[in-house]
N, C-alpha and C positions, 0 to 999 in steps of 0.2 A: 291245874289243866286236866281236862278229860282226855285220856289216852285210849286209842282203839285197842281192842284185843288182838293178840297175835303180834307178829313181827311188823315193824313199820315198813311202809313202801316209800322209798325216797327217789323222787325224780331229780336228776342232776343236770343242769344246763352246763355243758362243758365247752371249753374252747379247744385250742390246739393241744393242750396238755391236761387231760382229765386228772382228777385227784387220785394220786397213786396210792394203792393199798386200801381204798375205801371199802371194797368188798370184804376183805379180811378183818379190818378193824371195826366194822359196823356190826359184827357179831350176829350174823344171820339175817340182817335186814335185806329186803329186796331192793336192789339198786338198779335204777333205770337210767343209764347214761343217754343223753340226747343232745343233739345240736339244735340250732334255731328252727330248722325245718320240721323236726319230729318231736319238738318239746310238748306240743299239745297232746299228742298221743301218750307220751310218757307221764304227763301230768294227770291225765284222766284216771281217777281212782286212787291216786297217790295221796298220802296224808302229810308228806313233807316235801318241800321244794328247796333244794340247795342250789343257789345261783353261784356256781363256781366261776363261770365266765361273767364277772360282774360288770364288764364294760359292754356286754351285749345288750342291744335294745329289744331283744326278742320276747321278753316276758309278757308285756301287755297283750300282744296279739295272740300268743299261745294261751294265755289265761282266758281270754274271751272265747277261744275256740274249744277249750277243754271242759270236761265235767270236773269242776273244782269243789264239789260239795264235800268231799272227804278231807280236803286240805285243812290242816290245823296249824301248820307252822311253815313259815318261809324264812330262810336264812340267806343273806347275801354276804359273800366273802369280801366285803369292802366296808370302809367306814361310811361312805356316802350311800344313801338309800334312794336317791332320786330315780334310779332305773326301775325300782319296784314299788313306787308309791304313786300309783295311778288310781283313778276313781273306783274301779271295780274291786281292787284289792283293799282299798281303804274301807270300803263298805262291807267287806267280807270279815267273818269272825276270826280268821287265821291271825296268829301273832306273827310279827316281823321282827327278826333280830339281825344284828350286824356284827362286823368284826372290830368293834371298838376295842382299843387297847393294843392291837397288833402293830399299828403303824406309827404310833405316837413319836417314839424316839427316832426312828429312821427319817421321818419327815422333818423333825426338828433339826436333825443333822444336815439334811439337804438344804433347808432354809438358811442355816448358819453358814454352810459352805458357800452358797451363791451370794449371800450378803457380803462375805469376806472377799469372794472372787471379784465382785463388781467394785468394791471399794479399792481393791489392790490392782484393778485393771488387768486381771489375768487373761480375759479373752484377747485383749490387744497383745499381751506378751506372747501368747501362743501363736497368734497370727504373725507377729514379727519374727518369732523363732522359725516358723515355717519358711520365711523368706530370707533367713540368716541375716536379719537386719538388726543392728545394734542401735537402739534408740532409748536414751535415758529419759525417764519421766518422773514426775512426782505423783504420788497417789494419796488417798485420804485415809484417815483412821476412823474406825467405828467407835472407839471409846468416847463415851459422852454423848453419842448421837441418840436419836429417838426412833423407836420402832412402834408403830401402831399395828396391833395384831387383831384382825377381825375374826372372831370365833373363839369362844372362851371354854370350849370343851377340852378333853384330854390332849388333843393334838395342838390346839392353840396354846394351852398352858405349857406344854413341853417346849414349844417354840419360844415362848416368852422366857422360860427358865434358861434355855440354852443361849439365847441372844443376850440375856442378862449376864451370863457367865463370861462372855467376851467383851463386856463393857457397855452394852447398849442399855438405855433406859426404855422400858417397855410399857405400853399402855394396852390393856386388854379391852376389847369391845365385844359384848354379847347381846343376846336378845333382850335381856332386861338387866337392870343394875343389880350388883351383888358385891360382896366384899372384894375389893381390888378389881372390879369389872365395871366398865362404863356401859350404860345402855346404848343401844344402837343409834338412838336419835342424838347422842352426844358426838357421833363421829365427825360431823362437819367442823365442830370446834377444835378437834384434835388434829385435823389434817394439815393446817398451815404450818405446824411445827414438826411435821413428820419427815424424817430422813428416809425411812423405809416404811412402806405400807405392805403388810402381809395379809393375804386373803386365805383363811383356813376355815371358813364358815360352811355349813351345809347349804345345799341348793334347795331353797324353798320359794314359795311365792313372794315372801318378804325380801329375799336376798337376790333373786334373779335380776340380772342387769344392774346391780347396785353400783358397780364402777363404770360410770358413764362420763360424758364430757363435763357435766356440772361438778361431779365429785373430783375428777382429775384436775379441774381448774383450781381447786382448793389447795392442791399440793404445791410446794415450792418447786422451782425448776431444777433443783438439785436432788429431788426425791427419786427413789427407785421403787418399783412395784414388784412384788413376788406373789404369784398365785399358785397355791398347792391345794386349793379347794375344789372347785369345779369350773370348767370353762364358761358355763352359763352365768357365773357371777359377774362377768366382764362383758361390756359392749365392745367387742373386739375392734370394730372400725374406729371407735372413739379412742381406744388405747393406741392403735397404730398411728392415728393422726397426732396424738400428743407426743409420741416418740419421734415422729418425722419432723414435727415443728419445734422440737426441743423444749416443749413445755414440761416434760419430766426428763430425768437424766438417763433412765434405763429400766430394764425389766428382766426378771427371770421367771419363765412361764413353764409349768409342768403340765398344765391342762388347758384345753382349748374348746372353742365353740364347736368345731368339727374335728374329730379325731379319726384317723391320723390327720395331722395338720396338712392341708393341701400344699402341693409342691409350689404353687404360685403365690403363696402367702408372703407378703413383704417381711414378715417377722423372721423368716429364715435368714435373710441377708443383712439385717440390721446389726451394725457393729456394737450397739449398746444393749443387745438382747441376748439372753441365754435361753435356748429352746431345748427342752428335754421331753421325751415321749411318754408322759404319764408314768413315771418310774420313781418318783421321790420317796415312796415308802417301800420299794421292792428291793430288799437286801437279801443276801444269800441265806436261805433257810426260811424265807417268808411263807412259802406254800406249806411247809411242815407246821409252822405256827398256826396258820389258818385251819389246817386239818385238825390239829389238837384242840383248837377252840371249838370247832363244830362238833367233834366227838364228845367233848365235855358237855356241851348243851344237849347232844343226842341222848347221853346217859340220863340227864335230867328229864328230858322229854319222856323217855321210856318209863321213868320212875314216877311220873306225874308231878315232878317238882317244878318250882318256878324257873323259867329260863333266864339266863343272863343276857344283858344288852337288848332288852325289849324296846322297840321303837314306839314312841307315843305317836299314833297316827294323826292326831290333831296338830302336832308340832312338826313332824317330819324328821325327827331325830330322837335319840335316847335322852330321856330327861336328865338334866344335869350336864349335857354335853353340847351346849350351844356356843 
């Protein structure tokens, strides 16, 4: 990678909590903290863009308004890169990197937790406890059941491993066939025997809206859906209808078409649904891990060495992480 002379100029899109200590730890780099409204000004003339507020939709408009000729590297502090893969940036020579590796185990723990919670009817137990109502029920076991995990990258593989550890048989589905991975076009044949369908795929043109009525209708009525990928993977109105009509047994959703999830969404009040606010990978210390990862790549950038986690712009994710 060709590195400009002098100290790097880093534009940082921040949210409510900017990256603590970046000024000190970036060793003399010029740091330009910016919110959505002033990102274009901070980005003009910068050679690095750090998208710390990775849920913000601000990057495309700021990019189009800025002078981005000097930008050589864009890093998003997230596993998904759909917020920073728009046409102008895909045509730009700047490399894009992501936070691959930081969220794998935390998300796998979340998925395993909600799969067990739904099987053991813990949402109902908590509701009954709140009413001081003693109601004995029978619940289901996960041992010997089947989970289909869509997304065969590090997060999907971590999910499959952890679900396997509690007794589920897992089937991984990826963009193309590989060892122990089914190709995407094999998914319809796997769904009729799925007890759990987990979505952990990147959001691309090929996966957008992949879970629609036709796909939901292939699942047995005892199946549950878990989405930790992106809200855009799901046609939400079709999922709501399937849940309301009892065509599937339940869902645990951490990501949504619109975030925050609107207060009038029927998903909030469904007794067979667990709603969480896009937090499945956010464990204590996660911001520090993201910072360490960025600074490691920054050292590589300054030394002209290959960056880690480079996104293949033609695919929309890091190669080997589908």
